[in-house]
VOPAGU-2260 file (C-alpha; in pm, 1 decimal, decimal comma):
REM VOPAGU-2260
SITE   aa  ch    i         X         Y         Z
SITE  MET   A    0   -6234,3    5548,6   -6996,0
SITE  SER   A    1   -6134,2    5492,2   -6632,4
SITE  LYS   A    2   -6496,1    5508,3   -6522,7
SITE  ARG   A    3   -6574,7    5204,7   -6739,1
SITE  LEU   A    4   -6263,8    5000,9   -6658,5
SITE  LEU   A    5   -6351,2    4626,9   -6650,6
SITE  GLY   A    6   -6693,6    4713,1   -6789,0
SITE  LEU   A    7   -6810,5    4874,0   -6464,5
SITE  ASP   A    8   -6973,8    5203,3   -6385,4
SITE  TRP   A    9   -6742,1    5282,4   -6096,7
SITE  THR   A   10   -6960,0    5551,4   -5941,5
SITE  LEU   A   11   -7238,8    5295,2   -5912,3
SITE  THR   A   12   -6998,5    5017,8   -5806,5
SITE  PHE   A   13   -6824,6    5216,7   -5532,0
SITE  CYS   A   14   -7161,7    5320,6   -5388,7
SITE  ILE   A   15   -7269,7    4954,2   -5381,3
SITE  ILE   A   16   -6946,7    4841,1   -5214,0
SITE  PHE   A   17   -6967,9    5120,8   -4955,5
SITE  LEU   A   18   -7323,4    5019,5   -4861,6
SITE  LEU   A   19   -7219,2    4652,5   -4846,5
SITE  ILE   A   20   -6938,6    4742,2   -4603,9
SITE  ILE   A   21   -7181,6    4934,5   -4382,7
SITE  GLY   A   22   -7413,1    4635,2   -4380,0
SITE  LEU   A   23   -7131,4    4393,2   -4293,8
SITE  VAL   A   24   -7008,1    4615,3   -4010,6
SITE  ALA   A   25   -7362,6    4644,4   -3872,8
SITE  VAL   A   26   -7423,5    4267,4   -3890,4
SITE  SER   A   27   -7085,3    4200,2   -3724,8
SITE  SER   A   28   -7176,9    4436,5   -3441,3
SITE  LEU   A   29   -7523,8    4290,9   -3390,7
SITE  ALA   A   30   -7459,6    3918,1   -3445,9
SITE  ARG   A   31   -7091,9    3833,6   -3486,1
SITE  ASN   A   32   -7169,8    3468,9   -3557,3
SITE  LEU   A   33   -7358,2    3574,2   -3871,6
SITE  PHE   A   34   -7080,7    3791,8   -4016,1
SITE  PHE   A   35   -6910,4    3520,4   -4221,9
SITE  GLN   A   36   -7244,4    3399,4   -4356,1
SITE  GLN   A   37   -7331,2    3751,6   -4467,9
SITE  PHE   A   38   -6982,0    3795,1   -4612,7
SITE  PHE   A   39   -7033,9    3474,2   -4812,2
SITE  HIS   A   40   -7374,9    3604,2   -4925,4
SITE  ALA   A   41   -7206,4    3927,4   -5038,6
SITE  LEU   A   42   -6946,6    3736,4   -5243,4
SITE  ILE   A   43   -7217,1    3527,6   -5412,8
SITE  GLY   A   44   -7417,5    3844,0   -5475,2
SITE  LEU   A   45   -7115,8    4019,5   -5629,7
SITE  LEU   A   46   -7062,7    3717,1   -5855,3
SITE  PHE   A   47   -7421,9    3753,3   -5980,3
SITE  PHE   A   48   -7363,2    4128,7   -6011,3
SITE  PHE   A   49   -7072,4    4067,8   -6250,4
SITE  ILE   A   50   -7262,3    3801,2   -6444,7
SITE  ALA   A   51   -7565,7    4028,2   -6488,5
SITE  SER   A   52   -7331,5    4312,5   -6587,8
SITE  LYS   A   53   -7201,6    4104,2   -6879,9
SITE  ILE   A   54   -7540,0    3992,6   -7018,8
SITE  ASP   A   55   -7665,5    4229,6   -7288,5
SITE  TYR   A   56   -8006,7    4342,4   -7168,0
SITE  HIS   A   57   -8132,0    4342,5   -7528,6
SITE  LEU   A   58   -8135,9    3962,0   -7510,4
SITE  TYR   A   59   -8408,0    3956,7   -7244,1
SITE  PRO   A   60   -8707,0    4004,2   -7480,7
SITE  ARG   A   61   -8618,9    3676,8   -7656,2
SITE  PHE   A   62   -8663,4    3484,2   -7332,6
SITE  LYS   A   63   -8929,1    3690,3   -7154,9
SITE  TRP   A   64   -9188,5    3411,5   -7125,7
SITE  TRP   A   65   -8925,3    3163,5   -7007,8
SITE  ILE   A   66   -8824,3    3419,9   -6744,5
SITE  PHE   A   67   -9182,1    3473,2   -6629,4
SITE  VAL   A   68   -9282,4    3104,9   -6622,7
SITE  GLY   A   69   -8954,8    3014,9   -6448,0
SITE  ALA   A   70   -9018,4    3281,9   -6183,7
SITE  ILE   A   71   -9373,5    3156,0   -6120,4
SITE  VAL   A   72   -9263,7    2790,5   -6098,3
SITE  PHE   A   73   -8979,7    2882,6   -5861,7
SITE  LEU   A   74   -9215,7    3092,0   -5650,5
SITE  SER   A   75   -9472,8    2809,8   -5638,8
SITE  SER   A   76   -9206,6    2563,8   -5520,3
SITE  THR   A   77   -9232,7    2703,3   -5166,6
SITE  PHE   A   78   -9580,9    2549,0   -5132,7
SITE  VAL   A   79   -9440,8    2207,1   -5231,2
SITE  PHE   A   80   -9090,6    2198,1   -5082,9
SITE  GLY   A   81   -9097,2    2485,3   -4832,5
SITE  ALA   A   82   -9077,4    2438,4   -4458,7
SITE  VAL   A   83   -9301,4    2628,2   -4219,4
SITE  THR   A   84   -9096,4    2883,6   -4026,8
SITE  ARG   A   85   -9270,5    3111,7   -3775,8
SITE  GLY   A   86   -9602,3    3050,4   -3946,5
SITE  SER   A   87   -9476,2    3131,7   -4296,8
SITE  ILE   A   88   -9368,4    2917,9   -4592,3
SITE  ARG   A   89   -9110,8    3143,2   -4758,4
SITE  TRP   A   90   -8792,0    2935,6   -4775,6
SITE  ILE   A   91   -8676,8    2621,8   -4955,8
SITE  ARG   A   92   -8352,0    2428,3   -4924,0
SITE  ILE   A   93   -8149,8    2338,9   -5235,7
SITE  LEU   A   94   -7807,7    2171,9   -5208,5
SITE  GLY   A   95   -7778,5    2278,3   -4847,2
SITE  LEU   A   96   -7864,8    2642,2   -4922,2
SITE  THR   A   97   -8172,6    2815,4   -4783,0
SITE  LEU   A   98   -8336,5    3025,1   -5055,3
SITE  GLN   A   99   -8625,7    3269,1   -5043,5
SITE  PRO   A  100   -8796,9    3264,3   -5386,0
SITE  SER   A  101   -9005,2    3575,6   -5314,8
SITE  GLU   A  102   -8678,4    3773,5   -5303,2
SITE  LEU   A  103   -8496,9    3603,1   -5589,2
SITE  ILE   A  104   -8777,6    3646,9   -5842,0
SITE  LYS   A  105   -8788,1    4026,9   -5804,3
SITE  PRO   A  106   -8535,4    4111,6   -6080,0
SITE  LEU   A  107   -8698,5    3849,8   -6305,0
SITE  ILE   A  108   -9039,5    4012,2   -6263,0
SITE  VAL   A  109   -8894,4    4355,0   -6346,1
SITE  VAL   A  110   -8722,1    4225,7   -6660,7
SITE  PHE   A  111   -9035,0    4043,3   -6780,4
SITE  PHE   A  112   -9273,7    4336,1   -6743,8
SITE  ALA   A  113   -9024,8    4583,0   -6892,4
SITE  THR   A  114   -9002,9    4365,6   -7204,9
SITE  LEU   A  115   -9381,1    4313,6   -7206,2
SITE  PHE   A  116   -9459,9    4685,1   -7198,5
SITE  LEU   A  117   -9198,2    4739,1   -7468,0
SITE  GLU   A  118   -9410,0    4521,9   -7699,5
SITE  PHE   A  119   -9724,5    4727,4   -7644,7
SITE  LYS   A  120   -9760,4    4985,4   -7922,6
SITE  GLN   A  121   -9956,5    5199,0   -7678,3
SITE  LEU   A  122  -10055,0    5159,8   -7315,3
SITE  SER   A  123  -10427,0    5113,5   -7375,3
SITE  LEU   A  124  -10674,0    5000,6   -7111,7
SITE  THR   A  125  -10680,5    4654,5   -7273,3
SITE  ASN   A  126  -10303,7    4619,5   -7249,8
SITE  LEU   A  127  -10308,7    4742,8   -6890,9
SITE  VAL   A  128  -10571,5    4481,5   -6799,5
SITE  LYS   A  129  -10349,5    4212,0   -6955,9
SITE  ALA   A  130  -10055,3    4333,2   -6750,1
SITE  ILE   A  131  -10266,4    4343,5   -6432,4
SITE  ALA   A  132  -10381,4    3985,6   -6491,4
SITE  LEU   A  133  -10016,8    3876,2   -6514,8
SITE  ILE   A  134   -9883,2    4071,3   -6213,5
SITE  ILE   A  135  -10163,4    3936,9   -5994,1
SITE  ILE   A  136  -10011,1    3587,5   -6023,8
SITE  PRO   A  137   -9677,4    3655,2   -5845,8
SITE  VAL   A  138   -9834,8    3907,5   -5606,6
SITE  ILE   A  139  -10092,7    3653,2   -5485,4
SITE  LEU   A  140   -9835,8    3372,4   -5462,6
SITE  VAL   A  141   -9611,3    3590,6   -5244,7
SITE  PHE   A  142   -9907,1    3716,0   -5039,6
SITE  LEU   A  143  -10021,6    3359,0   -4965,3
SITE  GLN   A  144   -9686,8    3256,7   -4812,6
SITE  PRO   A  145   -9780,3    3493,5   -4634,7
SITE  ASP   A  146   -9545,6    3783,7   -4713,0
SITE  LEU   A  147   -9738,1    4109,3   -4739,5
SITE  GLY   A  148   -9423,7    4324,4   -4750,8
SITE  SER   A  149   -9265,1    4147,3   -5048,8
SITE  SER   A  150   -9596,9    4137,6   -5236,3
SITE  LEU   A  151   -9619,3    4516,7   -5197,9
SITE  VAL   A  152   -9260,6    4558,9   -5321,2
SITE  VAL   A  153   -9327,1    4340,5   -5627,0
SITE  PHE   A  154   -9637,8    4544,4   -5704,9
SITE  LEU   A  155   -9448,4    4873,7   -5663,9
SITE  SER   A  156   -9180,4    4760,6   -5909,7
SITE  TRP   A  157   -9455,7    4679,2   -6161,2
SITE  LEU   A  158   -9622,5    5014,9   -6097,3
SITE  GLY   A  159   -9293,5    5194,6   -6168,1
SITE  ILE   A  160   -9271,8    5025,5   -6508,2
SITE  VAL   A  161   -9635,8    5112,5   -6584,8
SITE  LEU   A  162   -9574,2    5480,4   -6510,6
SITE  ALA   A  163   -9250,4    5477,0   -6711,6
SITE  ALA   A  164   -9435,2    5321,6   -7006,2
SITE  GLY   A  165   -9654,4    5631,8   -7030,8
SITE  LEU   A  166   -9978,4    5567,4   -6845,0
SITE  SER   A  167  -10242,5    5821,0   -6948,8
SITE  LEU   A  168  -10423,4    6026,6   -6683,9
SITE  LYS   A  169  -10758,7    5880,2   -6790,0
SITE  ILE   A  170  -10643,8    5520,8   -6742,7
SITE  ALA   A  171  -10466,2    5614,5   -6419,6
SITE  PHE   A  172  -10788,7    5763,6   -6282,0
SITE  VAL   A  173  -10988,7    5449,7   -6371,9
SITE  ALA   A  174  -10724,2    5223,3   -6217,4
SITE  LEU   A  175  -10712,2    5435,3   -5899,7
SITE  ALA   A  176  -11091,5    5424,9   -5869,1
SITE  ILE   A  177  -11088,5    5044,8   -5899,2
SITE  LEU   A  178  -10809,8    5021,6   -5641,9
SITE  VAL   A  179  -10995,7    5240,5   -5390,9
SITE  ALA   A  180  -11317,2    5045,5   -5445,3
SITE  GLY   A  181  -11131,9    4722,0   -5372,6
SITE  LEU   A  182  -10975,9    4835,1   -5042,7
SITE  PRO   A  183  -11259,3    4702,4   -4820,2
SITE  PHE   A  184  -11230,2    4363,5   -4990,4
SITE  SER   A  185  -10850,2    4360,4   -4955,1
SITE  TRP   A  186  -10886,5    4416,8   -4579,2
SITE  ARG   A  187  -11074,8    4086,7   -4555,0
SITE  LEU   A  188  -10784,0    3912,0   -4730,0
SITE  LEU   A  189  -10539,6    4009,3   -4456,0
SITE  ARG   A  190  -10454,0    3753,8   -4189,8
SITE  PRO   A  191  -10564,7    3843,1   -3834,4
SITE  TYR   A  192  -10206,1    3916,7   -3726,6
SITE  GLN   A  193  -10161,2    4146,5   -4031,4
SITE  GLN   A  194  -10477,2    4336,0   -3939,2
SITE  GLN   A  195  -10349,3    4358,0   -3582,7
SITE  ARG   A  196  -10022,3    4509,0   -3706,9
SITE  ILE   A  197  -10215,5    4789,0   -3872,2
SITE  PHE   A  198  -10419,1    4849,2   -3555,3
SITE  SER   A  199  -10098,6    4849,9   -3348,2
SITE  PHE   A  200   -9941,1    5096,4   -3592,4
SITE  LEU   A  201  -10227,5    5337,6   -3530,1
SITE  ASN   A  202  -10200,7    5291,1   -3151,4
SITE  PRO   A  203   -9908,9    5068,8   -3041,9
SITE  MET   A  204   -9978,7    5125,4   -2670,2
SITE  VAL   A  205  -10302,6    4925,2   -2691,5
SITE  ASP   A  206  -10089,4    4608,0   -2684,0
SITE  PRO   A  207   -9733,7    4719,3   -2591,1
SITE  LEU   A  208   -9609,4    4366,8   -2509,5
SITE  GLY   A  209   -9778,9    4202,7   -2807,9
SITE  ALA   A  210   -9865,9    4347,5   -3148,2
SITE  GLY   A  211   -9719,8    4689,5   -3064,4
SITE  TYR   A  212   -9393,6    4559,8   -2916,4
SITE  ASN   A  213   -9180,7    4565,5   -3232,8
SITE  LEU   A  214   -9286,1    4916,6   -3328,3
SITE  ILE   A  215   -9229,2    5054,2   -2978,3
SITE  GLN   A  216   -8884,1    4897,5   -2943,3
SITE  SER   A  217   -8779,4    5021,6   -3287,2
SITE  VAL   A  218   -8878,8    5380,8   -3210,8
SITE  VAL   A  219   -8708,3    5359,0   -2869,8
SITE  ALA   A  220   -8386,8    5233,9   -3034,3
SITE  VAL   A  221   -8385,1    5517,8   -3288,0
SITE  GLY   A  222   -8446,8    5775,7   -3015,8
SITE  ALA   A  223   -8182,2    5625,6   -2785,9
SITE  GLY   A  224   -7913,2    5698,0   -3044,8
SITE  GLN   A  225   -7971,3    6073,7   -3012,1
SITE  LEU   A  226   -7733,5    6280,3   -3228,8
SITE  PHE   A  227   -7406,9    6082,3   -3232,9
SITE  GLY   A  228   -7517,0    5736,9   -3117,4
SITE  ARG   A  229   -7408,6    5508,9   -2835,2
SITE  GLY   A  230   -7114,3    5369,0   -3030,8
SITE  LEU   A  231   -7047,4    5053,3   -3229,5
SITE  GLY   A  232   -7155,7    4749,5   -3030,7
SITE  LYS   A  233   -7295,9    4960,7   -2746,9
SITE  GLY   A  234   -7660,6    4993,3   -2842,0
SITE  THR   A  235   -7860,5    4854,9   -2548,9
SITE  GLN   A  236   -8186,0    4793,3   -2738,8
SITE  ALA   A  237   -8010,0    4594,4   -3009,7
SITE  GLN   A  238   -7728,7    4431,1   -2812,9
SITE  LEU   A  239   -7955,9    4318,5   -2526,7
SITE  MET   A  240   -8206,0    4188,0   -2785,0
SITE  PHE   A  241   -8498,9    4406,4   -2683,2
SITE  LEU   A  242   -8520,5    4496,3   -3050,9
SITE  PRO   A  243   -8648,3    4197,4   -3256,0
SITE  GLU   A  244   -8492,6    4104,6   -3592,5
SITE  ARG   A  245   -8222,3    4358,1   -3511,0
SITE  TYR   A  246   -7992,2    4251,8   -3796,6
SITE  SER   A  247   -8259,6    4211,8   -4067,5
SITE  ASP   A  248   -8594,5    4394,0   -4065,5
SITE  PHE   A  249   -8490,0    4642,4   -3794,1
SITE  ILE   A  250   -8125,9    4694,8   -3886,9
SITE  PHE   A  251   -8186,2    5064,3   -3958,5
SITE  ALA   A  252   -8306,6    5117,4   -3600,7
SITE  SER   A  253   -7997,5    4928,9   -3475,8
SITE  ILE   A  254   -7767,3    5150,9   -3684,4
SITE  ALA   A  255   -7949,4    5464,7   -3568,5
SITE  GLU   A  256   -7902,7    5358,8   -3205,6
SITE  GLU   A  257   -7529,3    5292,4   -3241,7
SITE  PHE   A  258   -7444,1    5576,7   -3484,3
SITE  GLY   A  259   -7714,5    5825,3   -3394,5
SITE  PHE   A  260   -7919,1    6064,5   -3602,1
SITE  LEU   A  261   -7613,5    6158,8   -3808,0
SITE  GLY   A  262   -7536,9    5795,5   -3887,2
SITE  GLY   A  263   -7895,0    5734,6   -3994,3
SITE  ILE   A  264   -7895,4    6045,2   -4214,3
SITE  VAL   A  265   -7565,9    5943,3   -4379,6
SITE  LEU   A  266   -7710,6    5599,6   -4456,4
SITE  ILE   A  267   -8026,0    5753,7   -4605,9
SITE  ILE   A  268   -7812,1    5989,3   -4817,5
SITE  LEU   A  269   -7603,2    5698,3   -4950,4
SITE  ILE   A  270   -7914,3    5498,0   -5041,1
SITE  GLY   A  271   -8061,2    5812,8   -5199,3
SITE  PHE   A  272   -7741,6    5862,5   -5401,5
SITE  LEU   A  273   -7759,5    5503,5   -5527,1
SITE  LEU   A  274   -8122,2    5555,6   -5632,4
SITE  TRP   A  275   -8030,7    5884,3   -5798,7
SITE  GLN   A  276   -7757,9    5704,6   -5995,1
SITE  ILE   A  277   -8017,4    5454,8   -6120,0
SITE  LEU   A  278   -8245,3    5741,4   -6228,2
SITE  GLU   A  279   -7954,7    5908,7   -6408,4
SITE  ILE   A  280   -7876,0    5583,3   -6590,1
SITE  ALA   A  281   -8244,9    5546,6   -6682,3
SITE  GLN   A  282   -8260,3    5899,5   -6820,7
SITE  SER   A  283   -7951,5    5850,7   -7037,0
SITE  SER   A  284   -8021,4    5490,0   -7141,6
SITE  ARG   A  285   -7987,2    5425,5   -7513,8
SITE  ASP   A  286   -8341,4    5293,0   -7567,6
SITE  LYS   A  287   -8684,2    5244,5   -7414,1
SITE  LEU   A  288   -8604,8    4893,3   -7287,1
SITE  GLY   A  289   -8315,8    5022,1   -7076,0
SITE  PHE   A  290   -8537,8    5304,2   -6951,2
SITE  LEU   A  291   -8818,6    5066,7   -6845,9
SITE  ILE   A  292   -8587,9    4817,2   -6674,0
SITE  SER   A  293   -8404,7    5095,0   -6489,5
SITE  LEU   A  294   -8729,0    5252,9   -6365,7
SITE  GLY   A  295   -8857,6    4911,1   -6258,7
SITE  ILE   A  296   -8544,5    4840,8   -6054,3
SITE  PHE   A  297   -8551,4    5194,4   -5915,8
SITE  SER   A  298   -8910,7    5140,3   -5798,7
SITE  LEU   A  299   -8814,8    4802,5   -5653,4
SITE  LEU   A  300   -8525,5    4935,4   -5443,8
SITE  ALA   A  301   -8689,0    5269,0   -5357,9
SITE  GLY   A  302   -9008,0    5098,0   -5242,4
SITE  GLN   A  303   -8817,0    4846,0   -5034,5
SITE  SER   A  304   -8601,7    5118,0   -4874,0
SITE  LEU   A  305   -8895,9    5347,5   -4796,9
SITE  ILE   A  306   -9102,0    5066,7   -4643,8
SITE  ASN   A  307   -8813,0    4941,0   -4429,8
SITE  ILE   A  308   -8699,6    5281,5   -4304,2
SITE  GLY   A  309   -9059,8    5396,6   -4262,3
SITE  MET   A  310   -9151,1    5101,9   -4037,6
SITE  ASN   A  311   -8825,6    5144,4   -3839,1
SITE  LEU   A  312   -8919,7    5505,8   -3768,1
SITE  GLY   A  313   -9279,5    5419,1   -3679,5
SITE  LEU   A  314   -9414,8    5591,4   -3990,8
SITE  LEU   A  315   -9547,8    5273,4   -4155,3
SITE  PRO   A  316   -9697,0    4945,6   -4028,1
SITE  ILE   A  317   -9454,3    4662,2   -3956,6
SITE  THR   A  318   -9388,7    4436,1   -4256,8
SITE  GLY   A  319   -9108,8    4188,7   -4321,0
SITE  VAL   A  320   -8908,1    4397,0   -4569,7
SITE  THR   A  321   -8528,5    4414,2   -4561,2
SITE  LEU   A  322   -8312,6    4719,8   -4626,8
SITE  PRO   A  323   -8130,4    4666,6   -4960,7
SITE  LEU   A  324   -7755,7    4588,5   -4928,4
SITE  ILE   A  325   -7769,6    4643,5   -4551,8
SITE  SER   A  326   -7994,2    4382,7   -4387,2
SITE  TYR   A  327   -7881,5    4027,5   -4317,3
SITE  GLY   A  328   -8020,1    3778,0   -4567,9
SITE  GLY   A  329   -7863,3    3593,9   -4859,8
SITE  SER   A  330   -8159,2    3584,9   -5098,2
SITE  SER   A  331   -8233,1    3955,2   -5058,2
SITE  LEU   A  332   -7867,7    4046,9   -5107,3
SITE  VAL   A  333   -7825,9    3829,5   -5417,9
SITE  ALA   A  334   -8149,8    3961,9   -5571,6
SITE  THR   A  335   -8048,0    4323,8   -5506,3
SITE  LEU   A  336   -7696,8    4280,7   -5649,3
SITE  THR   A  337   -7833,1    4096,9   -5953,6
SITE  SER   A  338   -8072,2    4386,7   -6014,9
SITE  LEU   A  339   -7785,3    4634,2   -5984,3
SITE  GLY   A  340   -7577,5    4421,3   -6222,4
SITE  ILE   A  341   -7852,5    4467,0   -6482,9
SITE  ILE   A  342   -7839,1    4841,8   -6416,1
SITE  ASN   A  343   -7461,8    4833,4   -6464,6
SITE  ASN   A  344   -7505,8    4664,6   -6804,1
SITE  ILE   A  345   -7751,1    4936,1   -6909,5
SITE  SER   A  346   -7499,1    5195,7   -6793,5
SITE  GLN   A  347   -7218,7    5033,1   -6996,4
SITE  GLN   A  348   -7415,4    5069,0   -7317,5
SITE  ARG   A  349   -7526,7    5429,0   -7276,5
SITE  LYS   A  350   -7249,7    5569,3   -7498,5
SITE  ARG   A  351   -7317,1    5334,0   -7787,6
SITE  GLN   A  352   -7547,7    5399,3   -8078,5
SITE  PRO   A  353   -7916,7    5310,1   -8031,6
SITE  VAL   A  354   -8014,4    4962,0   -8145,2
SITE  ILE   A  355   -8328,0    4817,8   -8298,2
SITE  GLU   A  356   -8534,1    4652,9   -8024,9
SITE  ILE   A  357   -8538,1    4272,7   -8033,8
SITE  LYS   A  358   -8894,3    4141,7   -8058,5
């Protein structure tokens, strides 16, 4: 009873709040002038968390096409109303607020494809091709902004739903063969600076002051933290601004420098615990729809976390992907908390009797 007071799964909620506090402390240490903005973003995100927690997820199938079309229109708005920032068109301004559609549409995409795969009687090759044709639309729109990192995250969330829906080994093999065959073509689609990032990942010392700079500084920051860290506000790489995007894309490296290896491990454990909670909710969900949505959101957050931490540690090429609940950024924070609000609603209903799916 106490665990579900106010309609909340308190294990999930406390984990979210703890990670939010870590993120706020890190942002305050790295850019004090941004603390109140991030705090405001967190409050807005928590509001959306509570709203999503109160919406019965069984209502989503009724509005799935409205959700998908709305997400595509919102995503396309960046090409009409967006302003060019550092060579990218990712943000739009509405009522004085700067929004990033590629972040905000992520929970919408998960909900749509979970309801779509629920309608399929079986995951045949024909149905998979239909789903691929639909996911290509948001992936390409995000990629063209250009935002390779977010397009990968959107695709990973879709892939998680596909696997949860029961993809057969035969279809998986065919899809993998097509994907491998298309890799040479996909390389040609990358912008020159994106290709250079991959080259610099393989050998960052070829251009240490250019394409390899971010990767080198991130690895140096992580190593400088050693076991216990330099202390809050005392990380030289981050505080002296050698580390770029220290409070957003490279916030994990900043935390590792100030709190050391132990601090980084604790953060990874907390994120892992949150992801494990989502898997536990998925496993005990009352129906297939809850299972598919939960696995989609799990794939979304797990993919985003792995890409961010991997690039901070020099294990993956540099892409503009934030660390969920930790990195500075209003759109990312709101999207993540909305997704977790949906998870909370699924968790609330686990103890009830199964329902007939709404078509």
